[in-house]
TORVOPA-815164 format. One record per atom (N, C-alpha, C): residue number from 1; z, x, y; atom name. Coordinates in steps of 0.02 Angstrom, whole numbers. Layout:
# TORVOPA-815164
{NUM {Z X Y} "CA"}
...
END
This chain:
# TORVOPA-815164
{1 {0 42 -58} "N"}
{1 {0 0 0} "CA"}
{1 {0 44 62} "C"}
{2 {-42 29 110} "N"}
{2 {-46 67 172} "CA"}
{2 {-7 30 226} "C"}
{3 {36 67 260} "N"}
{3 {78 39 313} "CA"}
{3 {71 83 375} "C"}
{4 {68 53 434} "N"}
{4 {68 89 497} "CA"}
{4 {132 75 535} "C"}
{5 {163 128 560} "N"}
{5 {224 123 600} "CA"}
{5 {212 165 662} "C"}
{6 {236 141 718} "N"}
{6 {225 176 781} "CA"}
{6 {291 204 807} "C"}
{7 {288 265 831} "N"}
{7 {345 299 861} "CA"}
{7 {321 332 925} "C"}
{8 {361 376 952} "N"}
{8 {340 412 1012} "CA"}
{8 {368 482 1011} "C"}
{9 {334 525 1049} "N"}
{9 {356 594 1057} "CA"}
{9 {359 609 1131} "C"}
{10 {409 645 1152} "N"}
{10 {417 663 1222} "CA"}
{10 {396 736 1231} "C"}
{11 {351 747 1278} "N"}
{11 {327 814 1295} "CA"}
{11 {336 823 1370} "C"}
{12 {388 858 1389} "N"}
{12 {403 865 1460} "CA"}
{12 {430 800 1487} "C"}
{13 {392 770 1534} "N"}
{13 {412 706 1562} "CA"}
{13 {366 650 1539} "C"}
{14 {319 665 1494} "N"}
{14 {272 615 1469} "CA"}
{14 {288 597 1397} "C"}
{15 {273 535 1380} "N"}
{15 {282 511 1311} "CA"}
{15 {213 499 1280} "C"}
{16 {208 513 1216} "N"}
{16 {146 504 1179} "CA"}
{16 {161 459 1119} "C"}
{17 {118 409 1107} "N"}
{17 {126 366 1048} "CA"}
{17 {105 403 986} "C"}
{18 {147 401 935} "N"}
{18 {132 433 871} "CA"}
{18 {124 377 820} "C"}
{19 {68 378 784} "N"}
{19 {56 330 730} "CA"}
{19 {72 363 664} "C"}
{20 {114 332 625} "N"}
{20 {131 358 559} "CA"}
{20 {104 310 507} "C"}
{21 {58 334 467} "N"}
{21 {28 295 413} "CA"}
{21 {59 317 347} "C"}
{22 {85 269 311} "N"}
{22 {118 284 247} "CA"}
{22 {79 249 192} "C"}
{23 {59 287 142} "N"}
{23 {23 260 85} "CA"}
{23 {61 277 21} "C"}
{24 {72 227 -21} "N"}
{24 {102 239 -86} "CA"}
{24 {51 225 -139} "C"}
{25 {52 266 -191} "N"}
{25 {2 261 -244} "CA"}
{25 {34 280 -310} "C"}
{26 {-3 274 -363} "N"}
{26 {20 294 -429} "CA"}
{26 {27 370 -431} "C"}
{27 {81 394 -459} "N"}
{27 {92 466 -465} "CA"}
{27 {160 484 -435} "C"}
{28 {171 548 -429} "N"}
{28 {234 573 -402} "CA"}
{28 {218 626 -349} "C"}
{29 {253 624 -294} "N"}
{29 {244 674 -242} "CA"}
{29 {260 647 -174} "C"}
{30 {271 693 -127} "N"}
{30 {287 677 -58} "CA"}
{30 {245 723 -15} "C"}
{31 {194 696 17} "N"}
{31 {147 737 56} "CA"}
{31 {150 715 129} "C"}
{32 {163 763 173} "N"}
{32 {169 751 244} "CA"}
{32 {115 790 280} "C"}
{33 {71 756 316} "N"}
{33 {16 789 351} "CA"}
{33 {16 768 424} "C"}
{34 {-18 808 466} "N"}
{34 {-24 791 537} "CA"}
{34 {12 840 582} "C"}
{35 {14 904 565} "N"}
{35 {43 958 604} "CA"}
{35 {119 950 616} "C"}
{36 {158 938 563} "N"}
{36 {231 934 571} "CA"}
{36 {262 1004 569} "C"}
{37 {319 1013 603} "N"}
{37 {354 1077 598} "CA"}
{37 {401 1075 537} "C"}
{38 {440 1128 527} "N"}
{38 {483 1132 468} "CA"}
{38 {537 1079 466} "C"}
{39 {564 1059 524} "N"}
{39 {616 1007 525} "CA"}
{39 {588 941 500} "C"}
{40 {526 926 515} "N"}
{40 {496 864 491} "CA"}
{40 {479 869 418} "C"}
{41 {457 928 396} "N"}
{41 {441 938 325} "CA"}
{41 {503 929 281} "C"}
{42 {561 946 309} "N"}
{42 {624 939 272} "CA"}
{42 {654 869 278} "C"}
{43 {620 825 314} "N"}
{43 {647 758 326} "CA"}
{43 {654 718 261} "C"}
{44 {615 734 210} "N"}
{44 {619 695 148} "CA"}
{44 {689 698 118} "C"}
{45 {724 754 126} "N"}
{45 {793 759 101} "CA"}
{45 {840 715 142} "C"}
{46 {833 717 208} "N"}
{46 {876 676 251} "CA"}
{46 {862 601 241} "C"}
{47 {798 584 235} "N"}
{47 {779 514 225} "CA"}
{47 {804 488 158} "C"}
{48 {796 527 105} "N"}
{48 {819 507 38} "CA"}
{48 {894 496 38} "C"}
{49 {932 541 70} "N"}
{49 {1005 535 73} "CA"}
{49 {1025 473 113} "C"}
{50 {992 461 170} "N"}
{50 {1009 404 211} "CA"}
{50 {994 338 176} "C"}
{51 {937 335 142} "N"}
{51 {919 274 106} "CA"}
{51 {967 261 48} "C"}
{52 {985 314 12} "N"}
{52 {1031 307 -44} "CA"}
{52 {1100 283 -20} "C"}
{53 {1122 309 36} "N"}
{53 {1187 287 63} "CA"}
{53 {1187 216 89} "C"}
{54 {1127 187 98} "N"}
{54 {1121 118 121} "CA"}
{54 {1096 72 66} "C"}
{55 {1097 94 4} "N"}
{55 {1081 51 -52} "CA"}
{55 {1008 48 -72} "C"}
{56 {966 92 -44} "N"}
{56 {895 94 -62} "CA"}
{56 {881 157 -102} "C"}
{57 {825 157 -137} "N"}
{57 {805 216 -174} "CA"}
{57 {730 225 -166} "C"}
{58 {709 285 -150} "N"}
{58 {637 298 -145} "CA"}
{58 {608 296 -216} "C"}
{59 {561 252 -228} "N"}
{59 {533 246 -296} "CA"}
{59 {493 308 -315} "C"}
{60 {486 320 -379} "N"}
{60 {448 377 -404} "CA"}
{60 {374 365 -399} "C"}
{61 {348 365 -339} "N"}
{61 {277 356 -326} "CA"}
{61 {252 413 -283} "C"}
{62 {186 418 -279} "N"}
{62 {156 467 -234} "CA"}
{62 {157 438 -164} "C"}
{63 {190 471 -118} "N"}
{63 {196 448 -49} "CA"}
{63 {160 497 -4} "C"}
{64 {112 473 33} "N"}
{64 {75 514 81} "CA"}
{64 {89 487 151} "C"}
{65 {113 531 195} "N"}
{65 {129 513 263} "CA"}
{65 {84 551 310} "C"}
{66 {47 516 352} "N"}
{66 {2 547 401} "CA"}
{66 {29 533 470} "C"}
{67 {40 587 508} "N"}
{67 {65 581 577} "CA"}
{67 {7 595 624} "C"}
{68 {-14 543 661} "N"}
{68 {-72 551 706} "CA"}
{68 {-49 543 779} "C"}
{69 {-78 578 825} "N"}
{69 {-138 620 820} "CA"}
{69 {-122 687 788} "C"}
{70 {-170 711 750} "N"}
{70 {-159 773 711} "CA"}
{70 {-159 835 754} "C"}
{71 {-187 833 814} "N"}
{71 {-190 894 855} "CA"}
{71 {-126 905 896} "C"}
{72 {-78 860 891} "N"}
{72 {-16 864 929} "CA"}
{72 {40 888 883} "C"}
{73 {74 943 900} "N"}
{73 {127 970 859} "CA"}
{73 {188 925 862} "C"}
{74 {213 903 804} "N"}
{74 {273 861 799} "CA"}
{74 {332 905 782} "C"}
{75 {387 898 820} "N"}
{75 {445 941 810} "CA"}
{75 {509 900 808} "C"}
{76 {558 924 771} "N"}
{76 {624 895 770} "CA"}
{76 {633 839 720} "C"}
{77 {693 811 721} "N"}
{77 {711 759 673} "CA"}
{77 {706 689 703} "C"}
{78 {675 682 760} "N"}
{78 {671 617 794} "CA"}
{78 {627 567 757} "C"}
{79 {587 589 709} "N"}
{79 {541 546 674} "CA"}
{79 {570 518 609} "C"}
{80 {631 536 592} "N"}
{80 {661 515 528} "CA"}
{80 {664 440 520} "C"}
{81 {685 403 572} "N"}
{81 {690 331 567} "CA"}
{81 {622 299 558} "C"}
{82 {572 324 595} "N"}
{82 {505 297 590} "CA"}
{82 {476 310 520} "C"}
{83 {486 370 494} "N"}
{83 {463 386 427} "CA"}
{83 {498 343 375} "C"}
{84 {563 335 382} "N"}
{84 {601 294 333} "CA"}
{84 {579 222 334} "C"}
{85 {568 193 393} "N"}
{85 {544 124 398} "CA"}
{85 {476 116 365} "C"}
{86 {432 165 376} "N"}
{86 {366 162 345} "CA"}
{86 {369 165 270} "C"}
{87 {414 208 243} "N"}
{87 {422 213 170} "CA"}
{87 {450 148 142} "C"}
{88 {500 119 175} "N"}
{88 {529 57 150} "CA"}
{88 {479 -1 150} "C"}
{89 {438 -6 202} "N"}
{89 {389 -60 205} "CA"}
{89 {333 -47 154} "C"}
{90 {310 15 150} "N"}
{90 {254 32 105} "CA"}
{90 {272 22 32} "C"}
{91 {335 33 14} "N"}
{91 {356 24 -55} "CA"}
{91 {385 -45 -68} "C"}
{92 {378 -90 -20} "N"}
{92 {401 -160 -25} "CA"}
{92 {476 -167 -36} "C"}
{93 {515 -119 -13} "N"}
{93 {588 -125 -17} "CA"}
{93 {615 -169 38} "C"}
{94 {578 -175 93} "N"}
{94 {594 -223 146} "CA"}
{94 {529 -259 164} "C"}
{95 {535 -318 192} "N"}
{95 {476 -357 212} "CA"}
{95 {451 -331 279} "C"}
{96 {385 -334 287} "N"}
{96 {355 -311 349} "CA"}
{96 {369 -361 405} "C"}
{97 {394 -335 459} "N"}
{97 {405 -373 520} "CA"}
{97 {385 -329 578} "C"}
{98 {382 -358 635} "N"}
{98 {366 -319 695} "CA"}
{98 {433 -301 728} "C"}
{99 {454 -238 718} "N"}
{99 {517 -214 745} "CA"}
{99 {505 -182 813} "C"}
{100 {548 -194 860} "N"}
{100 {545 -161 924} "CA"}
{100 {614 -132 936} "C"}
{101 {617 -67 944} "N"}
{101 {681 -33 956} "CA"}
{101 {686 -13 1028} "C"}
END
């Protein structure tokens, strides 16, 4: 299932919309693409722990996360909530709604 979630990144005094596309498929793996730094690459551990502490479990499926635009460097742990929401919706652990934070 393909899911799109929108977040934002702050660069100086400007904000940029970041689109996170989450696709789940048959298989096993966690693939993160779209020029993420090491803190974002390590987010799978933080997200798995947070979901487990809230009663959810990431299913054993192949999860591909694309962070667009690809030419913009993504840094820090600010994307963890957006990534987690995309995973939960894509794996049908929660129903899709239009969330505004």
